[in-house]
C-alpha positions in Angstrom: 84.7 103.7 91.6 88.3 102.6 91.2 89.7 100.5 94.0 93.0 100.9 95.8 94.1 97.5 94.4 93.6 98.8 90.8 95.6 102.0 91.5 98.6 100.5 93.4 100.1 98.4 90.6 101.6 95.8 93.0 103.0 98.2 95.6 101.8 97.2 99.1 103.0 100.5 100.7 101.3 102.5 98.0 98.1 100.6 98.5 98.1 101.4 102.2 98.5 105.1 101.4 95.7 105.0 98.8 93.3 103.2 101.2 94.1 105.7 104.0 93.4 108.6 101.6 90.1 107.1 100.4 89.0 106.6 104.1 89.9 110.3 104.7 87.7 111.5 101.9 90.3 112.0 99.2 89.6 111.1 95.6 92.5 109.2 94.0 93.1 108.6 90.3 96.0 107.5 88.1 97.0 109.6 85.1 97.8 108.1 81.7 101.6 108.5 82.4 101.2 106.6 85.7 101.2 109.4 88.3 98.6 109.4 91.1 96.5 112.5 91.8 95.0 112.8 95.3 92.2 115.4 95.4 90.1 116.8 98.3 88.2 120.0 97.9 90.4 122.4 96.1 93.6 120.7 97.2 95.6 118.4 94.8 98.6 116.3 95.5 100.5 114.9 92.5 102.9 112.0 92.8 105.7 111.0 90.5 107.4 107.7 90.0 111.2 107.4 90.6 113.4 104.4 89.8 113.5 103.5 93.5 109.7 103.7 93.7 109.4 101.4 90.7 111.4 98.8 92.5 114.6 98.5 90.5 116.7 98.6 93.7 118.8 101.7 92.9 119.2 104.4 95.5 
């Protein structure tokens, strides 16, 4: 099983979200292009990275 630490790529806030989702029964995985997919039952939530989310300071 993949851990929150392996999925968060150095983002503390993202790690907290991943840990919460895992505690609530969601499955979390990272795609090859770096997006996260949260899955629970038939529901899927897809994330996308933005320059701000990647930490370049713009925005």
